[in-house]
TITOR-743136 format. One line per 3 residues: number of its first residue (from 0); their letters; for each residue x, y, z of C-alpha. Coordinates in steps of 0.05 Angstrom, whole numbers, plus 32768, in hexadecimal, padded with zeros to 4 digits. Layout:
N
NUM) a) X/Y/Z | ...
***
This chain:
339
0) mra) 7F73/81DE/7E65 | 7F47/81A5/7E7E | 7F65/815F/7E83
3) gda) 7F3B/8146/7E49 | 7F4D/817E/7E18 | 7F95/816A/7E06
6) grg) 7F99/8136/7DD0 | 7F56/8145/7DB2 | 7F53/8134/7D69
9) agg) 7F76/80F1/7D74 | 7F33/80CF/7D82 | 7F17/80AB/7DBD
12) dar) 7F48/8071/7DB4 | 7F86/809E/7DB5 | 7FC8/807F/7DCA
15) lrd) 8003/809F/7DED | 802A/809F/7DAC | 7FF7/80D1/7D92
18) lde) 800E/8104/7DC6 | 804F/8125/7DD9 | 8067/812D/7E21
21) arl) 804D/8174/7E28 | 8007/8161/7E12 | 8007/8125/7E41
24) lar) 801B/8151/7E7B | 7FE4/8181/7E68 | 7FB3/8148/7E73
27) llp) 7FD1/8130/7EB5 | 7FE2/816E/7EDD | 7F9C/818D/7EE1
30) vlp) 7F82/814B/7EFE | 7FB9/813F/7F32 | 7FB8/8162/7F76
33) vra) 7FFA/8187/7F6B | 8012/81B1/7FA5 | 8059/81C7/7FB8
36) llg) 8081/8206/7FC6 | 8098/81FC/7F7E | 8075/81C7/7F56
39) pgd) 807A/81AA/7F0F | 809A/81D5/7EDA | 80E3/81D8/7EF0
42) daa) 8119/81A4/7EF7 | 8104/8194/7F3F | 80CE/81A5/7F70
45) vva) 80D8/81CB/7FB1 | 80B3/81AE/7FEC | 80AE/81C8/8033
48) apd) 80CE/819F/806B | 80AE/81BA/80AA | 80D0/8188/80D8
51) grv) 8115/8193/80BB | 8117/8149/80A8 | 80F6/8126/806D
54) vat) 80DC/80DF/806C | 80E7/80C2/8027 | 80D1/8080/8008
57) tdt) 80C7/8065/7FC2 | 80A0/802B/7FA3 | 8095/8011/7F5D
60) lve) 805B/7FEE/7F39 | 806E/7FC7/7EFB | 8039/7FAF/7ECA
63) gld) 8035/7F63/7EC8 | 8056/7F5C/7F0C | 8032/7F8B/7F3A
66) frr) 7FF2/7F95/7F12 | 7FCF/7F80/7ED2 | 7FA7/7FB0/7EA7
69) gws) 7F74/7F7A/7E9D | 7F67/7F77/7EE8 | 7F70/7FBF/7EFD
72) tga) 7F5C/8000/7EDD | 7F8B/803B/7ED7 | 7F67/805B/7F12
75) dvg) 7F73/801C/7F3B | 7FBE/801E/7F2C | 7FC1/8069/7F3C
78) wka) 7F9E/805D/7F7E | 7FCB/8023/7F92 | 800B/8049/7F7F
81) vaq) 7FF7/8081/7FAF | 7FDE/8053/7FE6 | 801B/8027/7FEC
84) nva) 804B/8062/7FF0 | 8022/808B/8021 | 801D/804C/804D
87) dva) 8069/8048/8050 | 806D/8090/8068 | 8038/8083/809C
90) amg) 805F/8045/80B3 | 8097/8074/80CA | 8066/809B/80F3
93) atc) 8065/80D4/80C0 | 8033/80FA/8096 | 803A/80FB/804B
96) tgl) 804C/8140/802F | 8056/8131/7FE6 | 805B/80FD/7FAE
99) lia) 8088/80FB/7F71 | 806A/80CE/7F3C | 8094/80B2/7F02
102) lgl) 8071/808D/7EC9 | 808F/8060/7E95 | 805A/8057/7E5E
105) pgd) 8057/8030/7E1D | 8043/8056/7DDF | 8008/8029/7DD0
108) lpv) 7FE9/8036/7E14 | 7FA4/8057/7E0D | 7FA5/80A0/7E23
111) awv) 7F64/8091/7E49 | 7F8B/8061/7E76 | 7FBA/809A/7E8B
114) ddf) 7F7F/80C8/7E97 | 7F61/8092/7EC3 | 7FA3/8089/7EE8
117) aag) 7FA5/80D3/7EF8 | 7F5E/80D0/7F12 | 7F71/8096/7F40
120) vaa) 7FAD/80BB/7F5A | 7F82/80F8/7F69 | 7F4D/80CE/7F8C
123) aca) 7F80/80AA/7FB8 | 7FA2/80EC/7FC9 | 7F60/8109/7FDF
126) alg) 7F50/80CC/8009 | 7F95/80C5/8029 | 7FAA/810D/8031
129) avv) 7FE2/8110/7FFD | 7FF6/8140/7FC5 | 8022/813A/7F87
132) vgg) 8060/8166/7F83 | 807E/814E/7F41 | 8095/8112/7F18
135) dls) 80AE/80F9/7ED5 | 8096/80D9/7E95 | 80BB/80A6/7E6A
138) gas) 80AE/8073/7E35 | 80AF/8029/7E49 | 809D/7FE5/7E2E
141) evv) 8068/7FDD/7E65 | 8048/800B/7E98 | 8077/801B/7ED2
144) vav) 8061/8048/7F0B | 8096/8060/7F3C | 8081/808C/7F76
147) tal) 80AD/80AF/7FA9 | 8088/80C7/7FE7 | 80A0/80FC/8017
150) gdl) 8089/8104/805F | 808D/812F/809D | 8099/8112/80E3
153) ggr) 807A/814E/8108 | 80B4/8153/8139 | 80B0/810A/814E
156) apv) 80E5/80D4/8148 | 80D7/80A3/8110 | 80BA/8061/8125
159) lrs) 80E9/802A/810E | 80E2/7FDF/8105 | 811A/7FD4/8137
162) gar) 80F9/7FEC/8177 | 80CE/7FB0/818C | 80DE/7F92/81CF
165) pgd) 80C6/7F53/81F3 | 8085/7F62/8216 | 806C/7F93/81E2
168) vva) 8026/7F8A/81C6 | 8022/7F7D/817B | 7FE7/7FA1/815B
171) lag) 7FCC/7FA8/8115 | 7FA6/7FE1/80F4 | 7F84/7FE2/80B1
174) gap) 7F48/7FB6/80B2 | 7F46/7F6C/80A1 | 7F89/7F51/8088
177) grs) 7F8A/7F21/804C | 7F55/7F45/8024 | 7F84/7F5D/7FED
180) aag) 7FA2/7F17/7FE6 | 7F5D/7EF9/7FE2 | 7F4A/7F2C/7FAC
183) ldl) 7F88/7F1B/7F84 | 7F7A/7ED1/7F86 | 7F32/7EDE/7F70
186) lra) 7F4D/7F05/7F34 | 7F7C/7ECC/7F24 | 7F40/7E9E/7F25
189) grg) 7F1C/7ECA/7EF2 | 7EF0/7EF0/7F22 | 7EF9/7F35/7F04
192) geg) 7EBF/7F58/7F23 | 7E9A/7F64/7EE2 | 7E57/7F6C/7F05
195) gdd) 7E4D/7F23/7F15 | 7E6D/7F21/7F5A | 7E48/7F28/7F9B
198) gav) 7E58/7F61/7FCB | 7E8A/7F3B/7FF6 | 7EB3/7F25/7FBA
201) ael) 7EB0/7F6A/7F9A | 7ECB/7F88/7FDB | 7F07/7F58/7FD9
204) lta) 7F16/7F6B/7F91 | 7F14/7FB5/7FA5 | 7F41/7FA7/7FE1
207) hrr) 7F76/7F8D/7FB1 | 7F6E/7FC3/7F7D | 7F66/7FFE/7FAD
210) pvp) 7F82/7FF2/7FF3 | 7F73/8027/8027 | 7FAC/802A/8059
213) pvq) 7F9D/8049/809D | 7FD0/8080/8091 | 7FB6/80AD/80CA
216) lgp) 7FC7/8076/80FC | 8012/8079/80ED | 801D/80BC/810E
219) aaa) 7FEA/80A9/8143 | 8013/806A/8154 | 8052/8095/8159
222) rag) 8030/80C5/8189 | 8017/8089/81B2 | 805E/8070/81BB
225) asa) 8062/8036/818A | 80A4/8012/818F | 80A2/7FF6/8148
228) lmd) 8077/8002/810B | 8074/7FEC/80C3 | 8046/7FE7/8086
231) vsd) 802D/7FA0/8078 | 8039/7F9B/802D | 8059/7F57/8023
234) gll) 8030/7F2D/8053 | 8027/7F2E/809E | 8058/7EF5/80AD
237) rda) 808F/7F11/8081 | 8087/7F58/809C | 8081/7F41/80E4
240) gri) 80C1/7F1B/80D8 | 80E2/7F5C/80C2 | 80D0/7F7E/8103
243) aaa) 80E9/7F41/8129 | 812C/7F40/8104 | 8136/7F8B/810B
246) sga) 8125/7F8A/8155 | 814B/7F4B/8168 | 810A/7F2D/8183
249) ale) 80D2/7EFD/816F | 8089/7F0D/8162 | 804F/7EDF/8173
252) lhl) 800E/7EE9/814D | 7FCC/7ED2/816B | 7F91/7EBA/8143
255) agt) 7F58/7EAC/8173 | 7F32/7EEA/8188 | 7F5B/7F19/815C
258) alg) 7F52/7F3C/811A | 7F7C/7F06/80FA | 7F4E/7ECC/810B
261) gsa) 7F11/7EF6/80FD | 7F2A/7F0B/80B9 | 7F3B/7EC3/80A5
264) aal) 7EF4/7EAD/80B8 | 7ED5/7EE7/8091 | 7EFF/7ED8/8053
267) aaa) 7EED/7E8E/8055 | 7EA3/7EA0/8059 | 7EA7/7ED4/8021
270) tgv) 7ECC/7EA8/7FEF | 7EBC/7E61/8002 | 7F05/7E4C/800A
273) gap) 7F1B/7E20/8043 | 7F36/7E3B/8085 | 7F80/7E2C/8075
276) aal) 7F7D/7E54/8033 | 7F59/7E8E/8055 | 7F8C/7E8F/808D
279) awv) 7FC5/7E8E/805A | 7FA7/7ECD/803B | 7FA7/7EEF/807F
282) ltg) 7FEE/7EDB/8093 | 8013/7EDC/8050 | 7FEB/7F09/8022
285) ged) 8007/7F4D/8012 | 7FEE/7F92/7FFD | 7FBA/7F9E/8032
288) hgl) 7FE8/7FD6/804A | 7FD2/7FD2/8092 | 8001/7FEB/80C8
291) lac) 8023/7FB9/80F7 | 803A/7FD9/8138 | 8058/7FC5/817A
294) fpp) 8045/7FEB/81B9 | 8069/7FE8/81FC | 8043/7FCE/8239
297) gar) 8017/8006/8254 | 8015/802C/8212 | 7FCF/8038/81F7
300) ape) 7FCA/8027/81AE | 7FA0/8058/8186 | 7F5A/8044/8173
303) gfh) 7F5D/801C/8133 | 7F97/7FF0/814A | 7F83/7FAA/8160
306) pvg) 7FB0/7F7C/818A | 7FC5/7F3F/8163 | 8001/7F25/818A
309) rvl) 803D/7F33/81B5 | 8088/7F3C/81B0 | 80B3/7F04/81CD
312) apg) 80FD/7EFA/81DB | 8122/7EE1/819E | 811C/7E97/8190
315) qhp) 8124/7E63/815A | 80EC/7E82/8130 | 80E3/7ECD/8125
318) vlv) 8097/7EC8/811E | 8068/7E97/8141 | 801E/7E8D/8135
321) dga) 7FFA/7E77/8174 | 803C/7E5E/8190 | 8054/7E37/8154
324) pwa) 8077/7E47/8112 | 804A/7E50/80D6 | 8041/7E0E/80B3
327) gag) 8014/7E25/807B | 8025/7E37/8033 | 804E/7E75/8023
330) agw) 8071/7EA8/804E | 8060/7EE9/802B | 8072/7F0E/7FEB
333) dhf) 80B9/7F14/7FD1 | 80C5/7F3A/7F90 | 80FA/7F0A/7F78
336) dgr) 80E7/7EC5/7F8F | 809B/7ECF/7F88 | 808A/7EBB/7FCF
***
């Protein structure tokens, strides 16, 4: 059965309440890249664990908090759900081997939105090297997407947040930080990308809706001897502070001559905001899903990582920006205090 066959007869504006679970699965499964030793159809999947260990992580997207249907298509949400979880696997130095996707869906949700979501999942899996091994469906008052990602370390030790030592180089991979935060603020300002935005603004909107984490550089960083590694999802300052706290050290970020200063200048030019606002996007904006790594002196960071600072002995402040604590607005995203 093709994905578009199930539910025919309900019309082009069909809602989920017009289907049962079996018919919805019949739409979804042919679209998703499902692969496992034993996939959907039983109470649980069976997945190979070549290394003998399994990296596991989970993340949730809640409508109204993590996305809005007026700002992001179903395909955008599907893409982001895959990207943020595969990035967490990569941040351990591992390769993703499977995704479990659970959906909570309201009955009045258009069936076409779910079709679109599945297409976004499939596209992200193709781009990031992931597959789906199973999942779950449930009713809900709003759309909730919960993804569990599994990964393989390839015989290596996991790269933790706690390994940074004074003298290490701090490096960032994943393009220009702050782009997703800029895109989000543009959406809040009513710039929805409905054909009236120039190329630079449209790219920022896409960066928020469909981040592309450098997942191949996670295992590469592990092979290169990274001492610490994490996904930048809640803002560079907040996540750098997490490495500092776990490692009992301090991190200093540099602006001049690095990807951080360059990205702030590019964002200011693309959007017309002042330099302080652009720098705040770079330092406190989340969901770029770049990889922040520390490398010991003498280690050669893989191509794609750019030096942005250094690890210091612990001090009064866990993170410094050009030798001083950040004095700008915000410190990064927190799910419960909104900062």
